[in-house]
N, C-alpha and C positions, 0 to 999 in steps of 0.2 A: 263829558262823563264817560267812561269805559263802559259801563252795565252789559259786564258779561254774561250771557245766558246761552244754556245747551239745550238744545233740541234734537227729538228724532223724528222723523215721518216715515211711514211706513206706505210701502206702494203695490198693489196687487195686479196691476196692470203690467202685462208681460214689457220687458226690456229686449228689446231686438239689437243683438251684437253683431258690432261687425263682422265674427266667425259665420254667424247665419243661426248659430244658436240663441236661445234666449234663458232670461234670468229672470223668474218670478216664482213668489214673491219677493222684493227686496226692502232693507232699509237704508236710511239715509242719515248718520247724524251730525249736526253742525253745530256751529258756534256763531252766534252773531254778538256785534261790539255797538254802540250807539244807537242811534234811534231813527226810524222810519221817516222820513218829512212827509206830508199831506201829497207832496204832488208824486213821489215816490221814484223820484229822479236822484236821490244821493245815496245808490247804493255802490259800493266796493266789492267783489270778489276776491277772494286771497284763495290762491292755489299752493296744495304742500309738496312737497319733495317725497321722494321714497319711504323716506321712514318716519316722516312728518305725520299730522293729524289734524283736527278739526282745532285743536289747542295752539290758536296764535297766539293769542294777547291774554295778559291780564296773571293773577296766578288762583288756582283754584283754591274754598277753604282749606287751611291744617296743610298748605301747600308752598313749599319756598321757591319750587323753580317754577319762574314764568313760561307763557307759550312761547314756541321758538322762533316769532321772529317782533318779540314783545318791544324790540329796539324801536321798530319802526312806526307801529299801531298804537294809537292811546288819545287820550287826552294831548293836544297840542304837538303831535310826534306827526311825523309827514302825512303816513294814513290819519288824519285827524276826527277822531270819533266825537266831537263837539260840531261836526260839520257832515261825517258821512256816516252811511249805517254799513257795515264791515257784515260780511259774511265768509266763513272760510269752513267748507263741508269735508268729511271724513270721504274720502275715494271708495268707492265699490272695489272690493278684493283687497282693501286693509285689513286690520285686525285692531280697530280702537271703535267697534261699532258699525260702523254701515256692514253691509252684506259682503263675505268674504269665502275662502274655501273654510274656515273652522265655524261658519254660521252652521244652522240648524236647516238642515235639508225638505220641506215642504215634501209631501208631507209625513216622510217616513222618519223625522225627528232623531236624525242621527247627523254627523258633520258631514257636509258635501267632500273633504279630503280632496279626492284627483274627479271627483262628478264635476267641482267645481268648474265652468267654462271659464277658457282663455279668453281677458278679456284686454282692451286696448285702451290707449290714451281718450283715444275717440269717445268710447263707451263712458268712459270714466265722465265726459265731459257733456255726455248723452244724458246721464243720469242724472248729473248738476243742472242740466235745462230745466228736465222734468220736474225737480224739486223747485227752483226759482216759479215758473210757470205756477204750480201749486198753491204758493205764497204769493200770489197775483204780481209778481214781478218777471216784467216782458225786458224790459232793455237797463241796461245797467250805464254807470258812469265810467267805471274802468275795470279790466281783470287782471290783475298782478299775481306774480309767480317767478319762481326759480328753480333752475333744474329740473326737476320733472314737472315742478308746479309752471315753469316757461314752456313746456310742450302743451299742456293744458290750456295758456293762455294763446297760446299761438295756434291751436286747437278751435278754441274759442273764434278766434276773429277770420277762421279760414271756414268752418262748417257753420257758424252762427253769425255771419257778417255783417247784421244791424243789433247785434242784441247789446255790443260795449261800445261806448264813445271812444274809450281808450285802453290800449294794450302795453302793460309793460313788462316784460320778458328779459330773466335774468340769467346766465350762465346755463344756455339751454342748447340746443341746436334744432336745425328743420328735420333732421335726420341721423339715429345714433348711428355713429360710425364704429369701427371695427374695435377702435382701441376701447371704447367704453365695453361694448358687450363681451371683451377678452377677460376684463376685470369682472364685469356677472358673472361670464361660463366661470372663473374661480371658484366666485360664491357657493355657484349654486352645485357647483361638484363637490365641493366640502360637505354642503348640506348633504347633500343625496348618498353619499360614501359614509357618512356618520352611522354605526349601525344603532347607535340612540333613536335615528330619526325614525327606525324602522320602517323604511317605504312607505313614511307617510303617515301611517299609523300608529303613533305615539300619542303617549299619555298628554294632555297641552299642559296640566298641574304639575307634572313631573319636569317638564323641559321650564317651567317660570320657576321653580324650586330649584334644580340643577344646573339648566342652561346647558347649551347645546355646543360641544369643541368644535363641531365641524362648520357650523354656523358663524362660531365665534373668529376661526380661522380664515374665514372667507370674509368676514366685517373685516379683520386687519387690513387683507388687502385692499379692500373698499376704501378703505380710510386714507391709505396710502394714496390714492387717487384723488380724495379730498382734498388735500394738504400740495406743497409744491417744495420742491429742492430749499428754497432758502426760506421758507417758513418753518421747517423742522431745525432746520440749523440755527435760525433762530429762537426759537423755543426749547430746543435740548440741548444744542451743540453735541459736544463728546461727553455729555457728563454719564457717570455711572453712577450706580446706586450705591448708596453711602454704606450698606449693611452688606453688600456682596465684592467679594476678591475679586480683580480683574483675572486670576486665573484661575479661578471655579469654571466650571463649564457650563454651567446654567446661571452664571453671576449675569448681570444684564446692565441696558446703555437705560438710560432713563424714556428714550424712545421705546424700547422695548416692553419697558413696564407700562409704558401709554397705552400702547397698540393691544396689549393682554387686557388690561382695566376696561377700555372701551371695548373691546372684542366681547370678552365674557360676560361682560355687565348689562350690553346689547341684547344678547340671546335671554335673558329673564324679561324683557318685556316686548320684544319682537316676534311675532309669529313665524317659522319658518315656512310655512308653506305660502301663506301671504309675500315673504319674501319671493320666492320663487315664483309667484304669478307676478307681482309687482315688476320685478325684473325682466321678465319674458317682453311687461307691454312694452316695459321700455326698451327692448332689445328691437323690437319689431316695429317701433316708433318713425313713422315716415309719413310726412304733411303730404308729400306726393302722391300718396297711395291713392289710388281711384281719380287721378290728372295724368293727362298726357307729361308733365313736365311738374320740379317746384315751380318755375314761374306760372303756369297756369293755377298752380293751388295759390299762392300769395299774392295774384292779381286779385283774388275774391274778396282779400282784406280792405274794409272802407273805415274800421277805426284807424284812430290817429296810432300809429304804432313806434314805441321806444322802447329800442333794443340794449341790454348792457350788459356787456363782457369785461373778464376780468385777466387783465394782464397775464398771470401766470397761471391759471386754470389749464391743468392739463387735460380734464375730464372730457370738458368740452370747449374749445379754442375759442379765444376770442374771435379769432376769425373765421370760426363757424357763425357766428354772431351778425358779423359784418358781413358775409355774402349774402345773409336775408339782407339786409338795407341796400346791398350793393344791387341785388337783383331786383328790389323795390324801385331805385334810380333808374337804373335799366330799364325797368318799362315804361317811366315818365309819372310815376308814381310820385307824388309829394307828401303823404302822409308817413314817412315814415323819419325816427332819428336814429342814430346810433351813439352810443359813448362807452368809451373803452377807461375802465378804474385803473389807473395806477396802485398796482397791490403784490406784493408780495406772497399775499396768503394761499393763494390756489384757487380749487374750486369753490369749499367753504365761506368764501370772502363776503356772498352775497346774505351769509345767515351772521355773519361776523362783525365786519366792517362797516355797520350800518352810519356811521360819521361821513361815509366817501358815495354814498348813494341817496342819505334823505333829503337834500338839496333838489336833487334832479328828480327825485317819485314827487316831493312837493311841489315842483313849477309845473312837471306835466301834467297835473290833477288838477 
């Protein structure tokens, strides 16, 4: 059974961040599925991507939209909730309940906004590790994630080498490359230059009601990086909106309507400051920070490592995933496996084309 449950934990001990700053107190919201067995050795941790949340599977009461990885997690699915106890936490810095830039800052009782510290992928992972310790979970069967979730999965492997027996990282990288940073820059600038952003002092209720056009534009750019030339051609072709004339200046192709709809809709449910903080965390992500080389960092991984790249991913190229595997082999490590999925979908394939990864995940587990 799925047994979807939502929980929240409050921490009063300081969280020491990579930047040297401290976050205290802080909250972590998380969801669990399945049942924890007596030996406590059937735990799988799911890590979410940039705009994801702790809601990875199942549907809430009165809601028809399932969690973002519902095709992968559940009864009889690749991550089988009849066998495994699955935990997905909302990362710190996000806007779905865990402490982030719009959380109230103790003891002043007003939102952090820019007083929120810059956080890193390692900080997100460290906070999760503290949560799991509180829950009495000191080792897990697997950590699984794609995109920013894959960054977290790899960080678990490097910085907590004995925590997970298996790590499955998809559509990610060992260090964010200029191409991805450039897309994030467009989104960041578009948010900052929107007068309605009010230099970070916006009213969140107003944004939820009206959206934020700068952020919508940034999201459109980001969305292009999640798809591929092939998937766009297949999905939209050169279809034009039936109600628009070809020679109307603001007449639209279907692809334009799609980007507009997704862009503007997004700004009503995702917080702009969270977007700035999390894209910063993604931009500065580099597994080799603190090590002499990426090889030295990867050498720490004791878990069985399963790497999945997607053929037409232009955000995190499959070669970035393969290079991690190649580095592992070059060091004589035999705990690494690499799969390149044949897919036209692009970066978002790890969310959309579940049928192409489910057997690999099932066998890895």
